[in-house]
C-alpha positions as semicolon CSV with decimal commas, in nm:
position;residue;x (nm);y (nm);z (nm)
1;M;-3,716;-3,613;-2,215
2;I;-3,623;-3,841;-2,502
3;T;-3,319;-3,822;-2,725
4;S;-3,295;-3,792;-3,100
5;D;-3,148;-4,144;-3,107
6;Q;-3,454;-4,277;-2,924
7;I;-3,687;-4,105;-3,170
8;R;-3,503;-4,259;-3,466
9;A;-3,486;-4,600;-3,299
10;A;-3,854;-4,602;-3,204
11;R;-3,953;-4,506;-3,557
12;A;-3,731;-4,780;-3,700
13;L;-3,864;-5,037;-3,454
14;L;-4,218;-4,965;-3,575
15;R;-4,107;-4,930;-3,938
16;W;-4,276;-4,590;-3,955
17;S;-4,171;-4,328;-4,205
18;G;-4,127;-3,972;-4,090
19;K;-4,456;-3,893;-4,261
20;E;-4,636;-4,168;-4,067
21;L;-4,498;-4,039;-3,737
22;A;-4,608;-3,688;-3,828
23;E;-4,962;-3,811;-3,899
24;K;-4,984;-4,020;-3,582
25;S;-4,835;-3,755;-3,351
26;G;-4,964;-3,432;-3,502
27;V;-4,607;-3,299;-3,512
28;G;-4,488;-3,149;-3,839
29;F;-4,268;-3,364;-4,061
30;S;-3,995;-3,097;-4,082
31;T;-3,994;-3,064;-3,702
32;I;-3,946;-3,440;-3,664
33;M;-3,663;-3,446;-3,918
34;K;-3,494;-3,153;-3,742
35;M;-3,526;-3,324;-3,404
36;E;-3,384;-3,650;-3,539
37;S;-3,080;-3,472;-3,683
38;E;-2,976;-3,319;-3,351
39;I;-2,746;-3,483;-3,098
40;G;-2,877;-3,575;-2,753
41;V;-3,203;-3,421;-2,638
42;P;-3,337;-3,212;-2,927
43;N;-3,417;-2,846;-2,878
44;S;-3,798;-2,847;-2,878
45;N;-4,091;-2,766;-2,654
46;F;-4,249;-3,000;-2,401
47;K;-4,573;-3,045;-2,598
48;T;-4,380;-3,170;-2,901
49;F;-4,193;-3,429;-2,692
50;E;-4,518;-3,542;-2,532
51;A;-4,694;-3,578;-2,869
52;L;-4,413;-3,794;-3,009
53;K;-4,378;-4,001;-2,693
54;S;-4,753;-4,056;-2,674
55;A;-4,776;-4,172;-3,036
56;F;-4,491;-4,417;-2,983
57;E;-4,629;-4,547;-2,654
58;K;-4,973;-4,606;-2,808
59;A;-4,798;-4,823;-3,067
60;G;-4,625;-5,027;-2,794
61;V;-4,286;-4,859;-2,763
62;E;-4,134;-4,825;-2,418
63;F;-3,860;-4,570;-2,353
64;I;-3,585;-4,698;-2,124
65;G;-3,287;-4,539;-1,955
66;S;-3,240;-4,166;-1,938
67;P;-3,072;-3,917;-2,171
68;E;-2,760;-3,940;-1,955
69;D;-2,763;-4,317;-1,887
70;A;-2,826;-4,580;-2,155
71;P;-3,121;-4,429;-2,342
72;G;-3,307;-4,680;-2,554
73;V;-3,639;-4,820;-2,672
74;R;-3,811;-5,157;-2,672
75;L;-4,149;-5,304;-2,760
76;R;-4,378;-5,386;-2,471
77;K;-4,506;-5,741;-2,448
């Protein structure tokens, strides 16, 4: 799972708007905004997490840490 902080950080790292992330992931804009506003791991289904994570990973984002231990993001080389 990824945290709301990781979603916001990944989007900022890529300089994507919420609308761009919605288009690239197939996840609704309002769902993304709701997930980003929550603390920790957002309350959502597995398919939504996978769609967001997949869109970010295709763009070169790597998720590091775990929700409980130093969650973060970085660009792959």
